[in-house]
BANUVO-259570 format. One line per field, with one value per residue: residue in one letter; x, y, z of N, C-alpha, C in turn. Coordinates in nm, 2 decimals. Each point is the difference from the previous one (the first is absolute). Example, Ala and Ser with C-alpha at 12.3 -4.5 7.8 and 13.67 -1.06 7.14 Angstrom:
2
r <- c(a;s)
n_c1 <- c(1.32;-0.04)
n_c2 <- c(-0.57;0.11)
n_c3 <- c(0.78;-0.07)
ca_c1 <- c(-0.09;0.09)
ca_c2 <- c(0.12;0.11)
ca_c3 <- c(0.00;0.00)
c_c1 <- c(0.09;-0.08)
c_c2 <- c(0.12;0.11)
c_c3 <- c(0.00;0.08)
This chain:
264
r <- c(m;s;k;p;k;s;a;k;t;a;k;l;k;p;l;s;a;p;g;a;y;y;a;w;g;a;s;a;s;h;i;d;m;a;t;p;a;p;a;p;r;p;v;t;v;k;a;e;p;q;t;i;t;f;d;a;k;r;t;a;m;i;v;i;d;m;q;n;d;f;c;a;p;g;g;w;v;d;h;i;g;g;d;y;r;p;d;r;a;p;i;k;p;l;q;k;l;l;p;v;l;r;k;a;g;i;p;v;i;w;v;n;w;g;n;r;p;d;l;a;n;m;p;p;n;q;i;h;l;y;k;n;s;g;s;g;v;g;l;g;d;p;l;p;g;s;g;a;r;v;l;e;k;d;s;w;a;a;a;v;v;d;e;l;e;q;m;p;e;d;i;k;v;d;k;y;r;i;s;g;f;w;d;t;p;l;d;s;i;l;r;n;l;g;i;r;t;v;l;f;s;g;v;n;t;d;q;c;v;l;h;s;l;t;d;a;n;f;l;g;y;g;c;v;m;v;e;d;c;c;a;t;s;s;p;a;f;c;t;e;a;t;v;w;n;v;k;k;c;f;g;f;v;t;k;s;a;p;l;i;k;a;l;t)
n_c1 <- c(-2.26;-0.02;0.06;-0.10;0.04;0.09;-0.04;0.12;0.00;-0.12;-0.06;0.08;-0.13;0.08;-0.01;-0.01;0.06;-0.03;0.07;-0.12;0.16;-0.07;-0.11;-0.09;0.03;-0.07;-0.08;-0.09;0.10;0.11;0.07;0.12;0.04;0.04;-0.06;0.03;0.10;0.05;0.09;0.16;0.03;0.11;0.01;0.13;-0.01;0.07;0.08;-0.01;0.09;-0.10;0.00;-0.13;-0.06;-0.11;-0.13;-0.01;-0.05;0.09;-0.02;0.00;-0.01;0.07;-0.10;0.05;-0.09;-0.04;-0.10;-0.07;-0.08;0.09;-0.10;-0.09;0.01;0.01;0.04;-0.01;0.04;-0.03;-0.08;0.05;0.05;-0.04;0.11;-0.08;0.13;0.08;-0.13;0.01;0.20;-0.02;-0.04;0.08;0.05;-0.08;0.00;0.08;-0.03;-0.09;-0.03;0.11;-0.01;-0.10;0.08;0.10;-0.19;0.15;-0.13;-0.12;0.02;-0.09;0.12;-0.14;0.06;-0.08;-0.01;-0.02;-0.09;-0.06;0.09;-0.12;0.06;0.04;0.10;-0.04;0.05;-0.05;-0.04;0.01;0.02;-0.13;-0.06;0.15;-0.05;-0.13;0.01;-0.14;0.10;-0.04;0.01;-0.07;0.08;-0.08;0.07;0.11;-0.07;0.06;-0.04;0.07;-0.01;0.07;0.07;-0.16;-0.03;0.04;0.11;0.01;0.07;-0.07;0.01;0.05;0.11;-0.03;0.06;-0.09;-0.01;-0.10;0.00;-0.08;0.11;0.08;0.13;-0.08;0.08;-0.14;0.09;0.02;0.10;0.17;-0.04;0.04;0.07;-0.01;-0.12;0.05;-0.06;0.11;0.04;-0.12;0.01;0.11;-0.09;-0.14;0.11;-0.02;0.04;0.13;-0.02;0.04;-0.01;0.07;-0.10;0.03;-0.11;0.09;0.10;-0.01;-0.16;-0.15;0.07;0.12;-0.12;-0.05;0.10;0.08;-0.14;0.05;0.12;-0.05;-0.06;0.12;-0.04;0.04;0.09;-0.06;0.08;-0.09;0.15;0.02;-0.11;0.11;-0.12;0.13;-0.09;0.03;0.10;0.05;0.06;-0.15;0.02;0.09;-0.04;-0.08;0.13;0.07;-0.06;-0.08;0.17;-0.03;-0.17;-0.13;0.11;-0.07;0.11;-0.05;0.00;-0.07;0.10;0.00;-0.11;0.01;0.12;-0.01;-0.06;0.11)
n_c2 <- c(4.04;-0.13;0.06;0.01;-0.15;0.06;0.02;0.07;0.07;0.02;-0.11;-0.07;-0.08;-0.10;-0.01;-0.14;-0.09;-0.15;0.01;0.09;0.03;0.03;0.05;0.00;0.08;0.00;0.06;-0.03;0.07;-0.10;0.02;-0.08;0.10;0.04;-0.10;0.00;-0.03;-0.13;0.05;0.00;-0.16;0.00;-0.12;-0.04;-0.08;-0.13;0.07;-0.01;0.10;0.02;0.03;-0.03;0.17;-0.08;0.05;-0.03;0.09;-0.03;-0.16;-0.15;-0.09;-0.06;-0.11;-0.03;-0.05;-0.03;-0.06;-0.09;0.07;0.11;-0.07;-0.04;-0.13;-0.10;0.11;0.09;0.03;-0.06;0.04;0.12;-0.06;0.08;0.03;0.03;-0.13;0.06;0.02;-0.14;0.03;0.14;-0.05;-0.05;0.04;0.03;-0.13;0.07;0.09;-0.09;-0.11;-0.03;0.02;-0.14;-0.04;0.02;-0.12;-0.07;0.04;-0.16;0.04;-0.05;0.02;-0.08;-0.11;0.10;-0.05;0.12;-0.06;0.10;0.01;0.11;-0.03;-0.14;0.07;-0.03;0.05;0.05;-0.07;0.05;0.08;-0.03;-0.04;0.03;-0.12;0.09;-0.12;-0.10;0.02;0.08;0.10;0.00;-0.04;-0.10;-0.02;-0.09;-0.07;0.10;-0.03;0.06;0.17;0.02;0.07;-0.09;0.13;0.00;-0.03;-0.18;-0.03;0.13;-0.08;0.02;-0.06;-0.08;-0.03;0.10;0.02;-0.01;0.13;0.01;0.02;-0.14;0.03;-0.04;-0.05;0.00;-0.06;0.01;-0.01;-0.06;0.14;0.05;0.09;-0.07;0.14;0.04;-0.06;-0.09;0.07;-0.04;-0.16;-0.08;0.06;-0.08;-0.08;0.08;-0.05;-0.01;-0.09;-0.13;-0.09;-0.13;-0.09;-0.13;-0.08;-0.04;-0.01;-0.06;0.06;0.00;-0.06;-0.05;0.00;-0.03;0.05;-0.07;-0.01;0.00;-0.05;-0.04;-0.06;0.00;-0.13;-0.01;-0.07;-0.13;-0.08;-0.07;-0.03;0.00;0.13;-0.01;-0.01;-0.10;-0.09;0.07;0.00;0.01;0.01;-0.06;-0.13;-0.12;-0.05;-0.05;-0.04;-0.02;-0.05;-0.05;-0.06;0.02;0.00;-0.14;-0.01;-0.14;-0.08;-0.01;-0.04;-0.08;-0.06;0.04;-0.05;-0.15;-0.04;0.05;-0.12;-0.11)
n_c3 <- c(3.11;0.03;-0.10;-0.12;0.03;-0.08;-0.13;0.03;0.14;-0.06;0.03;-0.08;-0.11;-0.02;-0.12;0.03;-0.09;0.05;0.07;-0.14;-0.07;-0.10;0.03;-0.06;0.09;0.01;-0.01;0.10;0.08;-0.02;-0.12;0.03;-0.14;0.18;0.06;0.08;-0.07;0.05;0.06;-0.09;-0.01;0.00;-0.10;0.12;-0.13;0.03;-0.07;-0.12;-0.06;0.10;0.10;0.10;-0.06;0.04;-0.04;0.12;0.01;-0.05;0.07;-0.07;0.03;-0.10;0.08;-0.07;-0.01;0.16;-0.11;0.00;-0.12;0.10;0.18;-0.03;0.07;-0.05;0.04;-0.10;0.06;0.07;-0.05;-0.03;0.12;0.03;0.06;0.03;0.07;-0.10;-0.07;0.07;-0.03;0.00;0.05;0.09;-0.08;-0.08;0.09;-0.05;-0.12;-0.04;0.08;0.02;-0.11;0.05;0.07;-0.05;-0.05;-0.05;-0.04;0.05;-0.09;-0.05;-0.11;-0.06;-0.11;-0.03;-0.12;-0.07;0.00;-0.04;0.08;0.07;0.13;-0.04;-0.02;-0.11;-0.02;0.09;-0.06;-0.05;0.13;0.05;-0.13;0.05;0.02;0.05;0.02;0.11;0.07;-0.02;0.01;0.09;-0.07;0.03;0.14;-0.09;0.05;0.00;-0.12;0.06;-0.07;-0.10;0.11;0.06;0.00;0.12;-0.12;-0.03;-0.06;0.01;0.12;0.13;0.03;0.04;0.01;-0.05;0.15;-0.08;-0.04;0.07;0.04;0.00;-0.12;-0.05;-0.11;-0.06;-0.10;-0.11;0.11;-0.07;0.00;0.08;-0.04;-0.06;-0.06;0.10;0.13;-0.02;-0.03;0.02;0.06;-0.04;-0.06;0.03;0.04;-0.12;-0.05;0.07;0.11;-0.12;0.09;-0.08;-0.05;0.02;-0.07;-0.12;0.07;-0.12;0.06;0.03;0.08;-0.09;-0.05;0.13;0.03;-0.04;0.02;0.19;-0.09;-0.08;0.09;0.05;0.06;0.16;-0.04;0.05;-0.04;-0.02;-0.06;0.12;-0.05;-0.13;-0.11;-0.09;-0.12;-0.08;-0.09;0.00;-0.12;0.04;0.11;-0.08;-0.12;0.07;0.10;-0.08;-0.08;0.07;0.04;-0.15;-0.04;0.08;0.09;0.15;0.01;0.12;0.14;-0.02;0.02;-0.07;-0.16;0.05;-0.01;-0.16;-0.05;0.06)
ca_c1 <- c(-0.10;0.13;0.00;0.01;0.10;0.03;-0.01;0.12;0.02;-0.13;0.08;-0.06;0.02;0.07;-0.01;0.12;0.02;0.08;0.11;0.12;0.03;-0.08;-0.12;-0.06;-0.06;-0.10;-0.14;-0.14;0.04;0.17;0.14;0.14;0.07;0.15;0.04;0.17;0.04;0.07;0.09;0.08;0.05;0.08;0.07;0.10;0.09;0.11;-0.10;0.14;0.13;0.07;-0.09;-0.11;-0.11;-0.13;-0.09;-0.08;-0.14;-0.02;0.09;-0.03;0.03;-0.05;0.08;-0.02;0.00;0.01;-0.08;0.03;0.02;0.13;0.12;-0.06;-0.03;-0.11;-0.01;0.07;0.18;0.02;-0.07;0.06;0.12;0.11;0.02;-0.04;0.04;0.09;-0.08;-0.04;0.08;-0.06;-0.17;0.04;0.06;-0.10;-0.08;0.09;0.03;-0.10;-0.05;0.10;-0.03;-0.13;0.06;0.06;-0.06;0.00;-0.07;0.06;-0.13;0.01;-0.04;0.00;-0.07;-0.14;-0.08;-0.17;-0.04;-0.04;0.12;-0.02;0.14;0.10;0.04;0.10;0.15;0.02;-0.08;0.15;0.07;-0.07;-0.01;0.06;0.01;-0.10;-0.03;0.10;-0.15;-0.01;-0.07;-0.16;0.00;-0.01;0.11;-0.04;-0.03;-0.10;-0.12;0.06;0.02;0.16;0.05;-0.12;-0.01;-0.04;0.02;0.08;0.04;-0.01;0.01;0.10;0.04;-0.06;0.10;0.03;-0.12;-0.04;-0.08;-0.13;0.03;0.07;-0.08;0.00;0.02;0.01;0.10;-0.01;0.16;0.13;-0.04;-0.12;-0.03;-0.04;-0.15;0.03;-0.01;0.07;0.06;-0.09;0.00;0.12;0.00;-0.07;0.08;0.18;0.12;0.15;0.06;-0.01;0.07;0.01;0.02;-0.08;0.09;0.12;0.13;0.05;-0.11;-0.05;0.07;0.02;-0.09;-0.11;0.13;-0.02;-0.09;0.03;0.10;-0.03;-0.08;0.07;-0.01;0.09;-0.07;0.11;0.00;0.07;0.00;-0.07;-0.12;-0.01;0.12;-0.10;0.04;0.07;0.14;0.09;0.05;-0.12;0.01;0.16;-0.02;-0.08;0.01;0.06;-0.07;-0.06;0.06;0.02;-0.02;-0.10;-0.05;0.11;-0.01;0.02;-0.06;-0.10;0.10;0.08;-0.13;-0.05;0.11;-0.03;-0.17;-0.03)
ca_c2 <- c(-0.13;-0.05;0.05;-0.11;0.00;0.01;-0.10;-0.06;-0.08;-0.10;-0.11;-0.03;-0.10;-0.01;-0.03;-0.07;-0.16;-0.03;-0.01;0.08;0.14;0.12;0.02;0.10;0.01;-0.01;0.03;0.06;0.21;0.03;-0.08;0.00;-0.07;0.03;-0.03;-0.01;-0.14;-0.09;0.02;-0.09;-0.07;0.03;-0.08;0.00;-0.10;0.01;-0.05;-0.01;0.04;0.11;0.02;0.08;-0.01;0.01;0.00;-0.16;0.10;0.00;-0.07;-0.10;-0.14;-0.06;-0.14;-0.02;-0.14;-0.15;-0.02;-0.13;0.00;0.01;0.00;-0.11;-0.10;0.03;0.14;0.00;-0.03;-0.18;-0.05;0.01;-0.09;0.11;0.00;0.07;0.03;0.11;0.11;0.03;0.03;0.11;-0.04;0.02;0.16;0.04;0.00;0.06;0.11;0.07;0.09;0.13;0.09;0.08;0.07;0.18;0.12;-0.06;-0.10;-0.10;-0.02;-0.10;-0.05;-0.14;-0.04;-0.13;-0.01;-0.05;-0.11;-0.03;0.04;0.07;0.13;-0.05;-0.01;-0.13;0.04;-0.04;-0.15;-0.07;-0.03;-0.06;-0.13;0.06;-0.10;0.03;-0.09;-0.02;0.03;0.19;0.12;0.05;-0.15;-0.10;-0.06;-0.12;0.02;0.10;0.10;0.11;0.03;0.02;0.11;0.07;0.10;-0.08;-0.13;0.01;0.04;0.11;0.04;0.03;-0.12;0.01;0.01;0.12;0.07;0.13;0.01;0.08;0.19;-0.03;0.02;-0.11;0.10;-0.10;0.03;-0.06;-0.04;0.04;0.14;0.05;0.12;-0.02;-0.03;-0.01;0.17;0.02;0.12;0.08;-0.06;0.09;0.11;0.00;-0.07;0.05;-0.09;0.01;-0.09;-0.06;-0.09;-0.08;-0.11;-0.10;-0.06;-0.09;0.13;0.05;-0.02;0.01;0.11;0.12;0.07;0.04;-0.01;0.16;0.10;0.07;0.11;0.08;0.09;0.04;-0.04;0.00;-0.15;-0.10;-0.10;-0.11;-0.12;-0.18;0.02;-0.01;-0.15;-0.04;-0.10;0.06;-0.04;0.05;0.11;0.12;0.11;0.12;0.07;0.06;0.04;0.08;0.10;0.08;0.05;0.06;0.08;0.03;-0.01;-0.04;-0.16;-0.05;-0.15;0.02;-0.02;0.23;0.07;-0.04;0.07;0.11;0.01;-0.02)
ca_c3 <- c(-0.10;-0.09;-0.13;-0.11;-0.17;-0.10;-0.10;-0.01;0.07;0.03;0.00;-0.12;0.05;-0.10;-0.14;-0.05;0.02;0.15;0.00;-0.01;0.09;-0.01;0.03;0.03;0.12;-0.03;0.13;-0.13;-0.03;-0.05;0.02;0.03;-0.08;0.00;0.15;0.00;0.00;0.11;0.02;-0.05;0.08;-0.08;0.01;-0.09;-0.02;-0.10;-0.12;-0.07;0.02;0.10;0.12;-0.06;0.10;-0.07;0.11;0.04;0.03;-0.17;-0.04;-0.02;-0.08;-0.07;-0.05;-0.18;-0.12;0.07;-0.08;-0.04;-0.08;-0.02;0.06;0.10;-0.08;-0.12;-0.13;-0.05;-0.04;0.07;-0.11;-0.10;0.02;0.07;0.13;0.09;0.15;0.06;-0.01;0.18;0.06;-0.02;0.02;0.08;0.02;0.00;0.12;0.07;-0.09;-0.04;0.20;0.02;-0.13;0.04;0.15;-0.06;0.00;-0.09;-0.03;-0.15;-0.14;-0.04;-0.16;-0.04;-0.13;0.00;-0.14;-0.04;-0.01;-0.13;-0.01;-0.13;-0.04;0.00;-0.13;-0.07;0.10;0.16;0.04;-0.05;0.12;0.09;-0.10;-0.16;-0.07;0.01;0.09;0.11;0.10;0.00;0.03;0.00;0.00;0.14;0.01;0.03;0.17;0.08;-0.11;0.04;-0.11;-0.03;0.07;-0.02;0.09;0.11;0.00;0.09;-0.11;0.01;0.15;0.06;0.05;0.12;0.10;-0.01;0.03;0.02;0.14;-0.04;-0.04;-0.17;-0.12;-0.14;-0.16;-0.13;-0.10;-0.16;-0.11;0.07;0.06;0.06;-0.05;-0.13;0.04;0.08;0.11;0.08;-0.02;0.06;0.12;0.06;0.02;0.11;0.12;-0.01;-0.04;-0.14;0.01;0.03;0.06;-0.10;0.05;-0.10;-0.06;-0.04;0.04;-0.09;-0.06;0.08;0.08;-0.06;-0.11;0.07;0.05;-0.11;-0.03;0.08;0.01;-0.13;0.05;0.10;0.09;0.01;-0.04;0.13;-0.02;0.16;-0.08;0.04;0.05;-0.16;-0.09;-0.16;-0.03;-0.10;0.06;0.15;-0.07;-0.06;0.18;0.06;-0.06;0.02;0.12;-0.08;-0.08;0.08;0.08;-0.09;-0.03;0.06;0.16;0.10;0.03;0.13;0.01;0.13;0.12;0.00;0.03;0.15;0.13;-0.01;0.05;0.13)
c_c1 <- c(0.15;-0.06;-0.03;0.04;0.00;-0.04;0.15;0.05;-0.10;0.12;0.00;0.06;0.11;-0.06;0.09;0.01;0.08;0.16;0.07;0.03;-0.06;-0.09;-0.09;-0.10;-0.22;-0.10;-0.13;0.05;0.07;0.03;0.09;0.09;0.14;0.03;0.20;-0.02;0.05;0.15;0.08;0.02;0.12;0.11;0.12;0.03;0.08;-0.01;0.09;-0.10;0.01;-0.12;-0.08;-0.08;-0.12;-0.11;-0.06;-0.14;-0.04;0.06;-0.12;0.00;-0.10;-0.01;-0.09;-0.05;0.06;-0.07;0.00;0.01;0.19;0.08;-0.06;0.00;-0.17;-0.03;0.02;0.15;0.02;-0.10;0.07;0.14;0.10;0.04;-0.08;0.03;0.11;-0.09;-0.04;0.02;-0.05;-0.09;0.10;0.10;-0.18;-0.08;0.09;0.00;-0.15;-0.06;0.09;-0.08;-0.14;-0.01;0.03;-0.08;-0.01;-0.09;0.08;-0.07;0.06;-0.04;0.02;-0.09;-0.15;-0.12;-0.17;-0.02;-0.02;0.18;-0.01;0.13;0.10;0.01;0.05;0.18;-0.02;-0.13;0.14;0.12;0.02;0.00;0.01;0.01;-0.16;-0.07;0.09;-0.08;0.07;-0.05;-0.15;-0.02;-0.02;0.13;-0.06;0.00;-0.07;-0.07;0.05;-0.01;0.12;-0.06;-0.13;-0.02;-0.16;-0.01;0.12;0.12;0.10;0.02;0.11;0.07;-0.05;0.15;0.05;-0.12;-0.05;-0.11;-0.07;0.04;0.04;-0.10;-0.02;-0.01;0.01;0.07;-0.01;0.08;0.05;0.04;-0.09;-0.11;-0.10;-0.15;-0.04;-0.05;0.17;0.05;-0.12;0.00;0.14;0.02;-0.07;0.00;0.13;0.11;0.07;0.09;-0.06;0.06;-0.09;0.02;-0.10;0.06;-0.08;0.11;0.03;-0.09;-0.08;0.05;0.10;-0.05;-0.06;0.13;-0.01;-0.08;-0.05;0.06;-0.03;-0.13;0.02;0.06;0.16;0.01;0.16;-0.07;0.02;0.02;0.02;-0.14;-0.09;0.07;-0.09;0.04;0.12;0.15;0.09;0.03;-0.09;0.00;0.13;-0.06;-0.14;0.02;0.12;-0.05;-0.11;0.08;0.10;-0.05;-0.09;-0.06;0.17;-0.09;0.03;-0.06;-0.08;0.05;0.04;-0.12;-0.07;0.07;-0.06;-0.15;-0.01;0.05)
c_c2 <- c(0.01;0.00;-0.13;-0.05;0.03;-0.10;-0.07;-0.05;-0.17;-0.16;-0.03;-0.17;-0.06;-0.03;-0.05;-0.13;-0.03;0.04;0.12;0.12;0.11;0.02;0.16;0.04;0.07;0.04;0.11;0.08;0.03;-0.16;0.05;-0.08;-0.01;-0.08;-0.06;-0.20;0.00;0.00;-0.10;-0.09;-0.06;-0.16;-0.04;-0.16;-0.04;-0.09;0.02;0.07;0.08;-0.01;0.09;0.02;0.04;0.09;-0.08;0.08;0.00;-0.11;-0.09;-0.11;-0.05;-0.15;-0.07;-0.15;-0.05;-0.08;-0.20;-0.03;-0.04;-0.05;-0.16;-0.12;0.01;0.12;-0.02;-0.04;-0.09;-0.08;-0.04;-0.06;0.16;-0.02;0.08;0.04;0.14;0.11;0.01;0.07;0.10;-0.06;0.01;0.14;0.07;-0.03;0.04;0.15;0.09;0.00;0.19;0.09;0.06;0.05;0.13;0.09;0.01;-0.04;-0.07;-0.02;-0.18;-0.01;-0.07;-0.01;0.02;0.03;0.01;-0.13;-0.01;0.09;0.14;0.14;-0.10;-0.01;-0.14;0.01;-0.08;-0.10;-0.10;0.00;-0.15;-0.13;0.03;-0.12;-0.01;-0.10;-0.01;0.08;0.19;0.07;-0.08;-0.25;-0.06;-0.05;-0.19;-0.10;0.09;0.10;0.13;0.09;0.07;0.18;0.11;0.03;-0.12;-0.17;-0.05;0.01;0.13;0.05;0.03;-0.11;-0.02;0.03;0.21;0.04;0.18;0.07;0.17;0.13;-0.01;0.09;-0.07;0.05;-0.14;0.05;-0.06;0.04;0.02;0.08;-0.03;0.09;0.03;-0.04;-0.03;0.14;-0.01;0.15;0.12;0.01;0.14;0.15;0.09;-0.01;0.13;-0.09;0.06;-0.09;-0.16;-0.12;-0.10;-0.17;-0.09;-0.05;0.04;0.15;0.06;-0.03;0.11;0.16;0.07;0.08;0.10;0.10;0.12;0.04;0.08;0.09;0.11;0.12;0.11;-0.03;-0.09;-0.18;-0.02;-0.16;-0.07;-0.11;-0.14;0.02;-0.09;-0.16;0.00;-0.15;0.00;-0.07;0.14;0.11;0.15;0.07;0.13;0.18;0.12;0.11;0.11;0.14;0.12;0.09;0.10;0.07;0.06;0.04;-0.01;-0.09;-0.04;-0.12;0.02;0.04;0.15;0.04;-0.01;0.14;0.14;0.11;0.00;0.09)
c_c3 <- c(-0.17;-0.15;-0.06;-0.11;-0.08;-0.12;-0.02;0.13;0.06;-0.01;-0.14;-0.02;-0.14;-0.13;-0.07;-0.06;0.11;-0.01;-0.06;0.08;-0.02;0.00;0.01;0.14;-0.02;0.12;-0.16;-0.07;-0.05;-0.04;-0.01;-0.08;0.01;0.09;-0.05;-0.03;0.12;0.02;-0.06;0.12;-0.07;0.06;-0.08;-0.02;-0.11;-0.15;-0.14;-0.12;0.07;0.12;-0.07;0.19;-0.03;0.12;0.00;-0.06;-0.15;-0.10;-0.03;-0.02;-0.12;-0.05;-0.14;0.01;0.11;0.03;0.03;-0.13;-0.05;0.06;0.06;-0.11;-0.05;-0.09;-0.10;-0.10;0.05;-0.13;-0.13;-0.01;0.05;0.12;0.12;0.11;-0.01;0.03;0.15;0.07;0.09;0.15;0.16;0.05;0.03;0.09;0.17;0.01;0.02;0.16;-0.02;-0.10;0.06;0.16;-0.06;-0.04;-0.24;-0.16;-0.12;-0.08;-0.09;-0.11;-0.03;-0.17;0.10;-0.08;0.00;-0.01;-0.19;-0.11;-0.16;0.00;-0.06;-0.22;-0.03;0.04;0.13;-0.05;-0.12;0.08;0.04;-0.12;-0.15;-0.10;-0.08;0.08;0.14;0.11;0.03;0.11;0.04;0.00;0.12;-0.02;0.04;0.16;0.07;-0.06;0.04;-0.11;0.04;0.00;-0.06;0.14;0.12;0.00;0.13;-0.08;0.00;0.14;0.00;0.08;0.15;0.08;0.00;0.00;-0.03;0.11;-0.02;-0.02;-0.15;-0.08;-0.13;-0.08;-0.11;-0.08;-0.11;-0.12;0.12;0.05;0.13;0.02;-0.14;0.02;0.14;0.11;0.06;-0.03;0.06;0.14;0.04;-0.04;0.09;0.14;0.03;0.03;-0.06;-0.05;-0.01;0.00;-0.10;0.06;-0.08;-0.12;-0.16;0.00;-0.16;-0.15;0.09;0.11;-0.09;-0.08;0.07;0.11;-0.16;-0.07;0.06;0.04;-0.13;0.07;0.09;0.15;0.04;0.00;0.10;-0.06;0.18;0.00;0.06;0.00;-0.13;0.00;-0.11;0.02;-0.10;0.02;0.09;-0.05;-0.05;0.13;-0.01;-0.14;0.06;0.12;-0.06;-0.03;0.13;0.09;-0.13;-0.04;0.07;0.14;0.04;0.05;0.15;0.02;0.18;0.13;0.07;0.07;0.12;0.07;0.05;0.09;0.14;0.08)
């Protein structure tokens, strides 16, 4: 006669968020809080100022602000007379890189401006950022023509550009400042997923990408800027200074081709 399974050896069901590297095991009589984490999957990539090896099991890609307001004709940047075209540069490299990352099990996290319709959490200095004269079209105002409200959650203006496909398994985080970490659940999500290395892409290189990256650095994450997957409509010296500072103080810089090669 076979012996009955003990509470500790009985099959336990995992308790965790989808994709989390750490889970409890649960049964009616037992909770196991010591389940092992997945074994590391080291990936070595050529980068600057040094070649890096990161654990693909504990790495995420953050895509910042690839939204119609910044990257599409008829968006907010276009409306105010800015040149949105440079901000479209990351589209093609991201189209190649994101499927490779997903296949490798690396989460893709879309971090986008997505303000409340009532702007209740937006102080005057942030509203000034988009309406510095006090008049015109700013946060939450309808764009002429489309009527889409500037960077308002669920509006066309705040939507990711059509050329970049968001998959069901991707994670979406709304942000309300230039940094994606300020007053958002991004840090909690990364920690729950067991992430220790963050790849950064999106727009603008010298603004939302840089300040999200620096906040990640201050929080203890390993930070890697994927340079050709970032862009800005600022003058060229802004990108040069940003890349220099990332390599000097905040992390590492690589490009999509070495990442794709290493992961495939």
